[in-house]
Backbone as XML, in Angstrom:
<?xml version="1.0"?>
<chain id="A" units="angstrom">
  <residue number="1" name="UNK">
    <atom name="N" x="104.186" y="64.709" z="102.955"/>
    <atom name="CA" x="103.848" y="66.084" z="102.646"/>
    <atom name="C" x="103.291" y="66.127" z="101.221"/>
  </residue>
  <residue number="2" name="UNK">
    <atom name="N" x="102.220" y="66.858" z="101.052"/>
    <atom name="CA" x="101.606" y="66.977" z="99.736"/>
    <atom name="C" x="102.264" y="68.091" z="98.941"/>
  </residue>
  <residue number="3" name="UNK">
    <atom name="N" x="102.017" y="68.077" z="97.658"/>
    <atom name="CA" x="102.565" y="69.130" z="96.791"/>
    <atom name="C" x="102.015" y="70.500" z="97.203"/>
  </residue>
  <residue number="4" name="UNK">
    <atom name="N" x="100.733" y="70.515" z="97.557"/>
    <atom name="CA" x="100.100" y="71.771" z="97.975"/>
    <atom name="C" x="100.734" y="72.303" z="99.264"/>
  </residue>
  <residue number="5" name="UNK">
    <atom name="N" x="101.004" y="71.420" z="100.204"/>
    <atom name="CA" x="101.627" y="71.830" z="101.464"/>
    <atom name="C" x="103.047" y="72.352" z="101.215"/>
  </residue>
  <residue number="6" name="UNK">
    <atom name="N" x="103.776" y="71.699" z="100.310"/>
    <atom name="CA" x="105.126" y="72.163" z="99.982"/>
    <atom name="C" x="105.071" y="73.522" z="99.290"/>
  </residue>
  <residue number="7" name="UNK">
    <atom name="N" x="104.105" y="73.705" z="98.401"/>
    <atom name="CA" x="103.938" y="75.003" z="97.731"/>
    <atom name="C" x="103.618" y="76.088" z="98.761"/>
  </residue>
  <residue number="8" name="UNK">
    <atom name="N" x="102.768" y="75.771" z="99.726"/>
    <atom name="CA" x="102.449" y="76.731" z="100.783"/>
    <atom name="C" x="103.678" y="77.067" z="101.616"/>
  </residue>
  <residue number="9" name="UNK">
    <atom name="N" x="104.518" y="76.072" z="101.854"/>
    <atom name="CA" x="105.747" y="76.313" z="102.617"/>
    <atom name="C" x="106.685" y="77.242" z="101.833"/>
  </residue>
  <residue number="10" name="UNK">
    <atom name="N" x="106.749" y="77.066" z="100.523"/>
    <atom name="CA" x="107.590" y="77.937" z="99.699"/>
    <atom name="C" x="107.086" y="79.380" z="99.742"/>
  </residue>
  <residue number="11" name="UNK">
    <atom name="N" x="105.779" y="79.541" z="99.804"/>
    <atom name="CA" x="105.207" y="80.884" z="99.944"/>
    <atom name="C" x="105.671" y="81.495" z="101.267"/>
  </residue>
  <residue number="12" name="UNK">
    <atom name="N" x="105.681" y="80.692" z="102.326"/>
    <atom name="CA" x="106.167" y="81.195" z="103.618"/>
    <atom name="C" x="107.637" y="81.593" z="103.536"/>
  </residue>
  <residue number="13" name="UNK">
    <atom name="N" x="108.439" y="80.810" z="102.829"/>
    <atom name="CA" x="109.853" y="81.143" z="102.658"/>
    <atom name="C" x="110.016" y="82.453" z="101.895"/>
  </residue>
  <residue number="14" name="UNK">
    <atom name="N" x="109.208" y="82.642" z="100.863"/>
    <atom name="CA" x="109.280" y="83.882" z="100.089"/>
    <atom name="C" x="108.888" y="85.078" z="100.966"/>
  </residue>
  <residue number="15" name="UNK">
    <atom name="N" x="107.884" y="84.888" z="101.815"/>
    <atom name="CA" x="107.512" y="85.947" z="102.768"/>
    <atom name="C" x="108.676" y="86.261" z="103.698"/>
  </residue>
  <residue number="16" name="UNK">
    <atom name="N" x="109.363" y="85.213" z="104.139"/>
    <atom name="CA" x="110.498" y="85.390" z="105.045"/>
    <atom name="C" x="111.637" y="86.140" z="104.363"/>
  </residue>
  <residue number="17" name="UNK">
    <atom name="N" x="111.875" y="85.861" z="103.092"/>
    <atom name="CA" x="112.931" y="86.563" z="102.355"/>
    <atom name="C" x="112.604" y="88.055" z="102.277"/>
  </residue>
  <residue number="18" name="UNK">
    <atom name="N" x="111.360" y="88.380" z="101.959"/>
    <atom name="CA" x="110.962" y="89.790" z="101.871"/>
    <atom name="C" x="111.082" y="90.469" z="103.239"/>
  </residue>
  <residue number="19" name="UNK">
    <atom name="N" x="110.668" y="89.788" z="104.283"/>
    <atom name="CA" x="110.782" y="90.361" z="105.631"/>
    <atom name="C" x="112.248" y="90.540" z="106.018"/>
  </residue>
  <residue number="20" name="UNK">
    <atom name="N" x="113.082" y="89.569" z="105.662"/>
    <atom name="CA" x="114.500" y="89.665" z="105.982"/>
    <atom name="C" x="115.131" y="90.852" z="105.262"/>
  </residue>
  <residue number="21" name="UNK">
    <atom name="N" x="114.710" y="91.118" z="104.034"/>
    <atom name="CA" x="115.247" y="92.263" z="103.291"/>
    <atom name="C" x="114.963" y="93.562" z="104.037"/>
  </residue>
  <residue number="22" name="UNK">
    <atom name="N" x="113.767" y="93.697" z="104.554"/>
    <atom name="CA" x="113.405" y="94.912" z="105.290"/>
    <atom name="C" x="114.190" y="95.006" z="106.593"/>
  </residue>
  <residue number="23" name="UNK">
    <atom name="N" x="114.239" y="93.911" z="107.331"/>
    <atom name="CA" x="114.956" y="93.910" z="108.610"/>
    <atom name="C" x="116.443" y="94.178" z="108.394"/>
  </residue>
  <residue number="24" name="UNK">
    <atom name="N" x="117.008" y="93.593" z="107.348"/>
    <atom name="CA" x="118.425" y="93.802" z="107.043"/>
    <atom name="C" x="118.698" y="95.273" z="106.725"/>
  </residue>
  <residue number="25" name="UNK">
    <atom name="N" x="117.836" y="95.882" z="105.944"/>
    <atom name="CA" x="118.008" y="97.306" z="105.624"/>
    <atom name="C" x="117.909" y="98.169" z="106.879"/>
  </residue>
  <residue number="26" name="UNK">
    <atom name="N" x="116.932" y="97.878" z="107.711"/>
    <atom name="CA" x="116.783" y="98.657" z="108.948"/>
    <atom name="C" x="117.977" y="98.455" z="109.878"/>
  </residue>
  <residue number="27" name="UNK">
    <atom name="N" x="118.461" y="97.236" z="109.974"/>
    <atom name="CA" x="119.615" y="96.967" z="110.833"/>
    <atom name="C" x="120.849" y="97.697" z="110.322"/>
  </residue>
  <residue number="28" name="UNK">
    <atom name="N" x="121.019" y="97.737" z="109.015"/>
    <atom name="CA" x="122.156" y="98.446" z="108.443"/>
    <atom name="C" x="122.065" y="99.940" z="108.744"/>
  </residue>
  <residue number="29" name="UNK">
    <atom name="N" x="120.876" y="100.491" z="108.630"/>
    <atom name="CA" x="120.701" y="101.910" z="108.937"/>
    <atom name="C" x="120.958" y="102.192" z="110.415"/>
  </residue>
  <residue number="30" name="UNK">
    <atom name="N" x="120.532" y="101.295" z="111.279"/>
    <atom name="CA" x="120.799" y="101.465" z="112.709"/>
    <atom name="C" x="122.300" y="101.413" z="112.962"/>
  </residue>
  <residue number="31" name="UNK">
    <atom name="N" x="122.990" y="100.496" z="112.277"/>
    <atom name="CA" x="124.448" y="100.402" z="112.442"/>
    <atom name="C" x="125.124" y="101.690" z="112.003"/>
  </residue>
  <residue number="32" name="UNK">
    <atom name="N" x="124.586" y="102.342" z="110.993"/>
    <atom name="CA" x="125.185" y="103.587" z="110.503"/>
    <atom name="C" x="125.017" y="104.756" z="111.466"/>
  </residue>
  <residue number="33" name="UNK">
    <atom name="N" x="124.201" y="104.602" z="112.476"/>
    <atom name="CA" x="124.088" y="105.671" z="113.469"/>
    <atom name="C" x="125.323" y="105.737" z="114.353"/>
  </residue>
  <residue number="34" name="UNK">
    <atom name="N" x="126.100" y="104.686" z="114.379"/>
    <atom name="CA" x="127.357" y="104.675" z="115.136"/>
    <atom name="C" x="128.434" y="105.389" z="114.324"/>
  </residue>
  <residue number="35" name="UNK">
    <atom name="N" x="129.092" y="106.334" z="114.926"/>
    <atom name="CA" x="130.111" y="107.128" z="114.237"/>
    <atom name="C" x="131.236" y="106.267" z="113.702"/>
  </residue>
  <residue number="36" name="UNK">
    <atom name="N" x="131.702" y="105.310" z="114.479"/>
    <atom name="CA" x="132.807" y="104.454" z="114.034"/>
    <atom name="C" x="132.446" y="103.673" z="112.780"/>
  </residue>
  <residue number="37" name="UNK">
    <atom name="N" x="131.255" y="103.118" z="112.750"/>
    <atom name="CA" x="130.812" y="102.347" z="111.584"/>
    <atom name="C" x="130.698" y="103.262" z="110.380"/>
  </residue>
  <residue number="38" name="UNK">
    <atom name="N" x="130.044" y="104.393" z="110.584"/>
    <atom name="CA" x="129.836" y="105.346" z="109.493"/>
    <atom name="C" x="131.167" y="105.811" z="108.916"/>
  </residue>
  <residue number="39" name="UNK">
    <atom name="N" x="132.092" y="106.174" z="109.761"/>
    <atom name="CA" x="133.375" y="106.685" z="109.283"/>
    <atom name="C" x="134.224" y="105.589" z="108.644"/>
  </residue>
  <residue number="40" name="UNK">
    <atom name="N" x="134.060" y="104.363" z="109.088"/>
    <atom name="CA" x="134.843" y="103.283" z="108.475"/>
    <atom name="C" x="134.345" y="102.945" z="107.068"/>
  </residue>
  <residue number="41" name="UNK">
    <atom name="N" x="133.128" y="103.334" z="106.740"/>
    <atom name="CA" x="132.568" y="103.027" z="105.422"/>
    <atom name="C" x="132.636" y="104.198" z="104.446"/>
  </residue>
  <residue number="42" name="UNK">
    <atom name="N" x="133.083" y="105.353" z="104.904"/>
    <atom name="CA" x="133.111" y="106.537" z="104.039"/>
    <atom name="C" x="133.980" y="106.306" z="102.807"/>
  </residue>
  <residue number="43" name="UNK">
    <atom name="N" x="135.093" y="105.631" z="102.977"/>
    <atom name="CA" x="136.016" y="105.441" z="101.850"/>
    <atom name="C" x="135.473" y="104.466" z="100.799"/>
  </residue>
  <residue number="44" name="UNK">
    <atom name="N" x="134.488" y="103.670" z="101.154"/>
    <atom name="CA" x="133.899" y="102.724" z="100.195"/>
    <atom name="C" x="132.429" y="103.057" z="99.946"/>
  </residue>
  <residue number="45" name="UNK">
    <atom name="N" x="132.144" y="104.337" z="99.914"/>
    <atom name="CA" x="130.786" y="104.850" z="99.769"/>
    <atom name="C" x="130.048" y="104.199" z="98.597"/>
  </residue>
  <residue number="46" name="UNK">
    <atom name="N" x="130.636" y="104.208" z="97.429"/>
    <atom name="CA" x="129.995" y="103.639" z="96.246"/>
    <atom name="C" x="129.810" y="102.137" z="96.402"/>
  </residue>
  <residue number="47" name="UNK">
    <atom name="N" x="130.786" y="101.482" z="96.991"/>
    <atom name="CA" x="130.680" y="100.043" z="97.206"/>
    <atom name="C" x="129.517" y="99.677" z="98.113"/>
  </residue>
  <residue number="48" name="UNK">
    <atom name="N" x="129.272" y="100.499" z="99.108"/>
    <atom name="CA" x="128.153" y="100.250" z="100.021"/>
    <atom name="C" x="126.829" y="100.387" z="99.272"/>
  </residue>
  <residue number="49" name="UNK">
    <atom name="N" x="126.716" y="101.408" z="98.445"/>
    <atom name="CA" x="125.489" y="101.617" z="97.678"/>
    <atom name="C" x="125.271" y="100.475" z="96.681"/>
  </residue>
  <residue number="50" name="UNK">
    <atom name="N" x="126.334" y="100.084" z="95.994"/>
    <atom name="CA" x="126.232" y="98.975" z="95.043"/>
    <atom name="C" x="125.891" y="97.682" z="95.784"/>
  </residue>
  <residue number="51" name="UNK">
    <atom name="N" x="126.469" y="97.509" z="96.964"/>
    <atom name="CA" x="126.173" y="96.328" z="97.768"/>
    <atom name="C" x="124.703" y="96.244" z="98.151"/>
  </residue>
  <residue number="52" name="UNK">
    <atom name="N" x="124.099" y="97.373" z="98.476"/>
    <atom name="CA" x="122.675" y="97.388" z="98.796"/>
    <atom name="C" x="121.835" y="96.965" z="97.588"/>
  </residue>
  <residue number="53" name="UNK">
    <atom name="N" x="122.209" y="97.457" z="96.416"/>
    <atom name="CA" x="121.479" y="97.093" z="95.195"/>
    <atom name="C" x="121.672" y="95.619" z="94.880"/>
  </residue>
  <residue number="54" name="UNK">
    <atom name="N" x="122.885" y="95.112" z="95.037"/>
    <atom name="CA" x="123.141" y="93.691" z="94.782"/>
    <atom name="C" x="122.374" y="92.803" z="95.756"/>
  </residue>
  <residue number="55" name="UNK">
    <atom name="N" x="122.267" y="93.233" z="96.997"/>
    <atom name="CA" x="121.473" y="92.458" z="97.960"/>
    <atom name="C" x="119.998" y="92.453" z="97.552"/>
  </residue>
  <residue number="56" name="UNK">
    <atom name="N" x="119.504" y="93.578" z="97.065"/>
    <atom name="CA" x="118.130" y="93.624" z="96.561"/>
    <atom name="C" x="117.933" y="92.661" z="95.414"/>
  </residue>
  <residue number="57" name="UNK">
    <atom name="N" x="118.921" y="92.589" z="94.525"/>
    <atom name="CA" x="118.846" y="91.638" z="93.418"/>
    <atom name="C" x="118.875" y="90.198" z="93.912"/>
  </residue>
  <residue number="58" name="UNK">
    <atom name="N" x="119.693" y="89.924" z="94.924"/>
    <atom name="CA" x="119.775" y="88.566" z="95.472"/>
    <atom name="C" x="118.446" y="88.165" z="96.109"/>
  </residue>
  <residue number="59" name="UNK">
    <atom name="N" x="117.849" y="89.073" z="96.878"/>
    <atom name="CA" x="116.554" y="88.776" z="97.481"/>
    <atom name="C" x="115.496" y="88.560" z="96.401"/>
  </residue>
  <residue number="60" name="UNK">
    <atom name="N" x="115.528" y="89.398" z="95.367"/>
    <atom name="CA" x="114.572" y="89.253" z="94.269"/>
    <atom name="C" x="114.745" y="87.904" z="93.583"/>
  </residue>
  <residue number="61" name="UNK">
    <atom name="N" x="115.988" y="87.518" z="93.338"/>
    <atom name="CA" x="116.257" y="86.218" z="92.718"/>
    <atom name="C" x="115.677" y="85.090" z="93.571"/>
  </residue>
  <residue number="62" name="UNK">
    <atom name="N" x="115.865" y="85.169" z="94.880"/>
    <atom name="CA" x="115.353" y="84.125" z="95.770"/>
    <atom name="C" x="113.828" y="84.055" z="95.713"/>
  </residue>
  <residue number="63" name="UNK">
    <atom name="N" x="113.170" y="85.198" z="95.738"/>
    <atom name="CA" x="111.703" y="85.216" z="95.701"/>
    <atom name="C" x="111.195" y="84.693" z="94.362"/>
  </residue>
  <residue number="64" name="UNK">
    <atom name="N" x="111.843" y="85.079" z="93.270"/>
    <atom name="CA" x="111.423" y="84.608" z="91.948"/>
    <atom name="C" x="111.639" y="83.104" z="91.829"/>
  </residue>
  <residue number="65" name="UNK">
    <atom name="N" x="112.778" y="82.604" z="92.312"/>
    <atom name="CA" x="113.042" y="81.161" z="92.249"/>
    <atom name="C" x="112.008" y="80.388" z="93.065"/>
  </residue>
  <residue number="66" name="UNK">
    <atom name="N" x="111.697" y="80.876" z="94.252"/>
    <atom name="CA" x="110.676" y="80.214" z="95.071"/>
    <atom name="C" x="109.321" y="80.238" z="94.382"/>
  </residue>
  <residue number="67" name="UNK">
    <atom name="N" x="109.006" y="81.328" z="93.729"/>
    <atom name="CA" x="107.717" y="81.441" z="93.023"/>
    <atom name="C" x="107.648" y="80.461" z="91.855"/>
  </residue>
  <residue number="68" name="UNK">
    <atom name="N" x="108.740" y="80.307" z="91.134"/>
    <atom name="CA" x="108.736" y="79.387" z="89.992"/>
    <atom name="C" x="108.524" y="77.951" z="90.447"/>
  </residue>
  <residue number="69" name="UNK">
    <atom name="N" x="109.184" y="77.569" z="91.531"/>
    <atom name="CA" x="109.003" y="76.213" z="92.057"/>
    <atom name="C" x="107.584" y="76.042" z="92.584"/>
  </residue>
  <residue number="70" name="UNK">
    <atom name="N" x="107.085" y="77.066" z="93.253"/>
    <atom name="CA" x="105.707" y="77.009" z="93.751"/>
    <atom name="C" x="104.722" y="76.794" z="92.610"/>
  </residue>
  <residue number="71" name="UNK">
    <atom name="N" x="104.906" y="77.531" z="91.508"/>
    <atom name="CA" x="103.997" y="77.386" z="90.366"/>
    <atom name="C" x="104.074" y="75.985" z="89.767"/>
  </residue>
  <residue number="72" name="UNK">
    <atom name="N" x="105.280" y="75.421" z="89.700"/>
    <atom name="CA" x="105.414" y="74.046" z="89.188"/>
    <atom name="C" x="104.689" y="73.055" z="90.087"/>
  </residue>
  <residue number="73" name="UNK">
    <atom name="N" x="104.810" y="73.245" z="91.382"/>
    <atom name="CA" x="104.131" y="72.340" z="92.309"/>
    <atom name="C" x="102.617" y="72.478" z="92.213"/>
  </residue>
  <residue number="74" name="UNK">
    <atom name="N" x="102.146" y="73.688" z="92.079"/>
    <atom name="CA" x="100.700" y="73.900" z="92.003"/>
    <atom name="C" x="100.124" y="73.492" z="90.651"/>
  </residue>
  <residue number="75" name="UNK">
    <atom name="N" x="100.925" y="73.496" z="89.603"/>
    <atom name="CA" x="100.441" y="73.127" z="88.277"/>
    <atom name="C" x="100.090" y="71.654" z="88.201"/>
  </residue>
  <residue number="76" name="UNK">
    <atom name="N" x="100.727" y="70.831" z="89.026"/>
    <atom name="CA" x="100.462" y="69.393" z="89.005"/>
    <atom name="C" x="99.074" y="69.086" z="89.568"/>
  </residue>
  <residue number="77" name="UNK">
    <atom name="N" x="98.588" y="69.927" z="90.473"/>
    <atom name="CA" x="97.247" y="69.737" z="91.038"/>
    <atom name="C" x="96.216" y="70.344" z="90.091"/>
  </residue>
  <residue number="78" name="UNK">
    <atom name="N" x="94.974" y="70.249" z="90.485"/>
    <atom name="CA" x="93.920" y="70.890" z="89.696"/>
    <atom name="C" x="94.183" y="72.393" z="89.686"/>
  </residue>
  <residue number="79" name="UNK">
    <atom name="N" x="93.976" y="73.046" z="88.543"/>
    <atom name="CA" x="94.238" y="74.489" z="88.482"/>
    <atom name="C" x="93.402" y="75.254" z="89.510"/>
  </residue>
  <residue number="80" name="UNK">
    <atom name="N" x="94.048" y="76.210" z="90.132"/>
    <atom name="CA" x="93.364" y="77.043" z="91.115"/>
    <atom name="C" x="92.405" y="77.984" z="90.398"/>
  </residue>
  <residue number="81" name="UNK">
    <atom name="N" x="91.359" y="78.397" z="91.088"/>
    <atom name="CA" x="90.441" y="79.372" z="90.478"/>
    <atom name="C" x="91.189" y="80.661" z="90.124"/>
  </residue>
  <residue number="82" name="UNK">
    <atom name="N" x="90.655" y="81.373" z="89.174"/>
    <atom name="CA" x="91.298" y="82.586" z="88.667"/>
    <atom name="C" x="91.530" y="83.613" z="89.770"/>
  </residue>
  <residue number="83" name="UNK">
    <atom name="N" x="90.555" y="83.782" z="90.650"/>
    <atom name="CA" x="90.723" y="84.783" z="91.716"/>
    <atom name="C" x="91.855" y="84.408" z="92.670"/>
  </residue>
  <residue number="84" name="UNK">
    <atom name="N" x="92.047" y="83.128" z="92.928"/>
    <atom name="CA" x="93.140" y="82.676" z="93.792"/>
    <atom name="C" x="94.477" y="82.891" z="93.093"/>
  </residue>
  <residue number="85" name="UNK">
    <atom name="N" x="94.549" y="82.587" z="91.808"/>
    <atom name="CA" x="95.796" y="82.798" z="91.053"/>
    <atom name="C" x="96.166" y="84.270" z="91.032"/>
  </residue>
  <residue number="86" name="UNK">
    <atom name="N" x="95.180" y="85.141" z="90.843"/>
    <atom name="CA" x="95.451" y="86.582" z="90.852"/>
    <atom name="C" x="95.936" y="87.046" z="92.219"/>
  </residue>
  <residue number="87" name="UNK">
    <atom name="N" x="95.344" y="86.497" z="93.269"/>
    <atom name="CA" x="95.751" y="86.855" z="94.619"/>
    <atom name="C" x="97.186" y="86.403" z="94.892"/>
  </residue>
  <residue number="88" name="UNK">
    <atom name="N" x="97.526" y="85.185" z="94.481"/>
    <atom name="CA" x="98.888" y="84.691" z="94.669"/>
    <atom name="C" x="99.890" y="85.533" z="93.876"/>
  </residue>
  <residue number="89" name="UNK">
    <atom name="N" x="99.518" y="85.929" z="92.678"/>
    <atom name="CA" x="100.391" y="86.784" z="91.873"/>
    <atom name="C" x="100.554" y="88.157" z="92.530"/>
  </residue>
  <residue number="90" name="UNK">
    <atom name="N" x="99.474" y="88.674" z="93.089"/>
    <atom name="CA" x="99.555" y="89.965" z="93.787"/>
    <atom name="C" x="100.495" y="89.880" z="94.971"/>
  </residue>
  <residue number="91" name="UNK">
    <atom name="N" x="100.419" y="88.792" z="95.731"/>
    <atom name="CA" x="101.334" y="88.608" z="96.859"/>
    <atom name="C" x="102.777" y="88.561" z="96.385"/>
  </residue>
  <residue number="92" name="UNK">
    <atom name="N" x="102.998" y="87.882" z="95.264"/>
    <atom name="CA" x="104.349" y="87.801" z="94.691"/>
    <atom name="C" x="104.855" y="89.204" z="94.349"/>
  </residue>
  <residue number="93" name="UNK">
    <atom name="N" x="104.025" y="89.994" z="93.688"/>
    <atom name="CA" x="104.426" y="91.349" z="93.302"/>
    <atom name="C" x="104.631" y="92.248" z="94.522"/>
  </residue>
  <residue number="94" name="UNK">
    <atom name="N" x="103.832" y="92.050" z="95.547"/>
    <atom name="CA" x="104.006" y="92.833" z="96.770"/>
    <atom name="C" x="105.337" y="92.484" z="97.431"/>
  </residue>
  <residue number="95" name="UNK">
    <atom name="N" x="105.698" y="91.201" z="97.438"/>
    <atom name="CA" x="106.996" y="90.814" z="98.011"/>
    <atom name="C" x="108.135" y="91.517" z="97.287"/>
  </residue>
  <residue number="96" name="UNK">
    <atom name="N" x="108.087" y="91.505" z="95.958"/>
    <atom name="CA" x="109.123" y="92.177" z="95.166"/>
    <atom name="C" x="109.111" y="93.674" z="95.479"/>
  </residue>
  <residue number="97" name="UNK">
    <atom name="N" x="107.924" y="94.254" z="95.572"/>
    <atom name="CA" x="107.808" y="95.673" z="95.889"/>
    <atom name="C" x="108.370" y="96.006" z="97.260"/>
  </residue>
  <residue number="98" name="UNK">
    <atom name="N" x="108.123" y="95.157" z="98.239"/>
    <atom name="CA" x="108.641" y="95.384" z="99.589"/>
    <atom name="C" x="110.165" y="95.356" z="99.579"/>
  </residue>
  <residue number="99" name="UNK">
    <atom name="N" x="110.729" y="94.405" z="98.862"/>
    <atom name="CA" x="112.195" y="94.314" z="98.779"/>
    <atom name="C" x="112.768" y="95.596" z="98.190"/>
  </residue>
  <residue number="100" name="UNK">
    <atom name="N" x="112.237" y="96.029" z="97.059"/>
    <atom name="CA" x="112.807" y="97.194" z="96.384"/>
    <atom name="C" x="112.441" y="98.506" z="97.064"/>
  </residue>
  <residue number="101" name="UNK">
    <atom name="N" x="111.330" y="98.530" z="97.783"/>
    <atom name="CA" x="111.022" y="99.712" z="98.577"/>
    <atom name="C" x="112.029" y="99.857" z="99.709"/>
  </residue>
  <residue number="102" name="UNK">
    <atom name="N" x="112.391" y="98.735" z="100.333"/>
    <atom name="CA" x="113.388" y="98.819" z="101.405"/>
    <atom name="C" x="114.741" y="99.254" z="100.861"/>
  </residue>
  <residue number="103" name="UNK">
    <atom name="N" x="115.095" y="98.787" z="99.668"/>
    <atom name="CA" x="116.352" y="99.220" z="99.045"/>
    <atom name="C" x="116.266" y="100.699" z="98.692"/>
  </residue>
  <residue number="104" name="UNK">
    <atom name="N" x="115.161" y="101.096" z="98.086"/>
    <atom name="CA" x="115.004" y="102.489" z="97.655"/>
    <atom name="C" x="115.002" y="103.458" z="98.831"/>
  </residue>
  <residue number="105" name="UNK">
    <atom name="N" x="114.455" y="103.050" z="99.957"/>
    <atom name="CA" x="114.457" y="103.928" z="101.128"/>
    <atom name="C" x="115.793" y="103.905" z="101.856"/>
  </residue>
  <residue number="106" name="UNK">
    <atom name="N" x="116.527" y="102.815" z="101.728"/>
    <atom name="CA" x="117.818" y="102.705" z="102.391"/>
    <atom name="C" x="118.889" y="103.537" z="101.687"/>
  </residue>
  <residue number="107" name="UNK">
    <atom name="N" x="118.890" y="103.527" z="100.367"/>
    <atom name="CA" x="119.959" y="104.191" z="99.608"/>
    <atom name="C" x="120.142" y="105.669" z="99.955"/>
  </residue>
  <residue number="108" name="UNK">
    <atom name="N" x="119.087" y="106.489" z="99.992"/>
    <atom name="CA" x="119.326" y="107.900" z="100.320"/>
    <atom name="C" x="119.826" y="108.096" z="101.752"/>
  </residue>
  <residue number="109" name="UNK">
    <atom name="N" x="119.352" y="107.274" z="102.667"/>
    <atom name="CA" x="119.825" y="107.401" z="104.048"/>
    <atom name="C" x="121.281" y="106.968" z="104.183"/>
  </residue>
  <residue number="110" name="UNK">
    <atom name="N" x="121.664" y="105.944" z="103.442"/>
    <atom name="CA" x="123.073" y="105.521" z="103.438"/>
    <atom name="C" x="123.921" y="106.629" z="102.847"/>
  </residue>
  <residue number="111" name="UNK">
    <atom name="N" x="123.480" y="107.184" z="101.748"/>
    <atom name="CA" x="124.211" y="108.285" z="101.095"/>
    <atom name="C" x="124.373" y="109.459" z="102.055"/>
  </residue>
  <residue number="112" name="UNK">
    <atom name="N" x="123.299" y="109.802" z="102.750"/>
    <atom name="CA" x="123.345" y="110.898" z="103.711"/>
    <atom name="C" x="124.291" y="110.579" z="104.868"/>
  </residue>
  <residue number="113" name="UNK">
    <atom name="N" x="124.206" y="109.380" z="105.396"/>
    <atom name="CA" x="125.057" y="108.999" z="106.527"/>
    <atom name="C" x="126.528" y="108.970" z="106.144"/>
  </residue>
  <residue number="114" name="UNK">
    <atom name="N" x="126.825" y="108.527" z="104.925"/>
    <atom name="CA" x="128.212" y="108.408" z="104.502"/>
    <atom name="C" x="128.783" y="109.731" z="104.001"/>
  </residue>
  <residue number="115" name="UNK">
    <atom name="N" x="127.970" y="110.756" z="103.959"/>
    <atom name="CA" x="128.491" y="112.075" z="103.577"/>
    <atom name="C" x="128.803" y="112.903" z="104.818"/>
  </residue>
  <residue number="116" name="UNK">
    <atom name="N" x="129.030" y="112.224" z="105.916"/>
    <atom name="CA" x="129.350" y="112.868" z="107.197"/>
    <atom name="C" x="130.668" y="113.638" z="107.054"/>
  </residue>
  <residue number="117" name="UNK">
    <atom name="N" x="130.623" y="114.938" z="107.281"/>
    <atom name="CA" x="131.813" y="115.779" z="107.104"/>
    <atom name="C" x="132.815" y="115.620" z="108.243"/>
  </residue>
  <residue number="118" name="UNK">
    <atom name="N" x="132.403" y="115.013" z="109.342"/>
    <atom name="CA" x="133.333" y="114.826" z="110.465"/>
    <atom name="C" x="134.260" y="113.629" z="110.247"/>
  </residue>
  <residue number="119" name="UNK">
    <atom name="N" x="133.937" y="112.798" z="109.302"/>
    <atom name="CA" x="134.780" y="111.638" z="109.009"/>
    <atom name="C" x="135.890" y="112.047" z="108.055"/>
  </residue>
  <residue number="120" name="UNK">
    <atom name="N" x="137.084" y="111.619" z="108.349"/>
    <atom name="CA" x="138.242" y="111.939" z="107.504"/>
    <atom name="C" x="138.509" y="110.760" z="106.596"/>
  </residue>
  <residue number="121" name="UNK">
    <atom name="N" x="138.543" y="111.039" z="105.285"/>
    <atom name="CA" x="138.850" y="109.982" z="104.317"/>
    <atom name="C" x="140.356" y="109.792" z="104.282"/>
  </residue>
  <residue number="122" name="UNK">
    <atom name="N" x="140.809" y="108.554" z="104.485"/>
    <atom name="CA" x="142.258" y="108.330" z="104.490"/>
    <atom name="C" x="142.873" y="108.617" z="103.124"/>
  </residue>
  <residue number="123" name="UNK">
    <atom name="N" x="144.072" y="109.186" z="103.135"/>
    <atom name="CA" x="144.770" y="109.494" z="101.891"/>
    <atom name="C" x="145.284" y="108.204" z="101.277"/>
  </residue>
  <residue number="124" name="UNK">
    <atom name="N" x="145.198" y="108.154" z="99.938"/>
    <atom name="CA" x="145.632" y="106.942" z="99.230"/>
    <atom name="C" x="147.052" y="107.063" z="98.802"/>
  </residue>
</chain>
């Protein structure tokens, strides 16, 4: 396997991480449509929101780490033309944007779902 092929594979992995972030957010929202799930999470409302943000940070860390390794692999070869480097950087920024857009869209829906008045918060 060449360095270029490995760098391309890392780009695919970074794409997969961004896609997984979106799918994970959507799956979590679908799970919240179930009354039992929603009511079981009401007591840890803040923890769920913080967990979503931490997952966004974890996905971002993975994408950034993959990008750094990709850049090291590509630096060993002849430098890519400027337009290709800009395009690769744009893809990197779009991946980060997709991750945080999924987090940003998930948070208000989670907040809304967990404010269900039919769920009884257990007494401490």
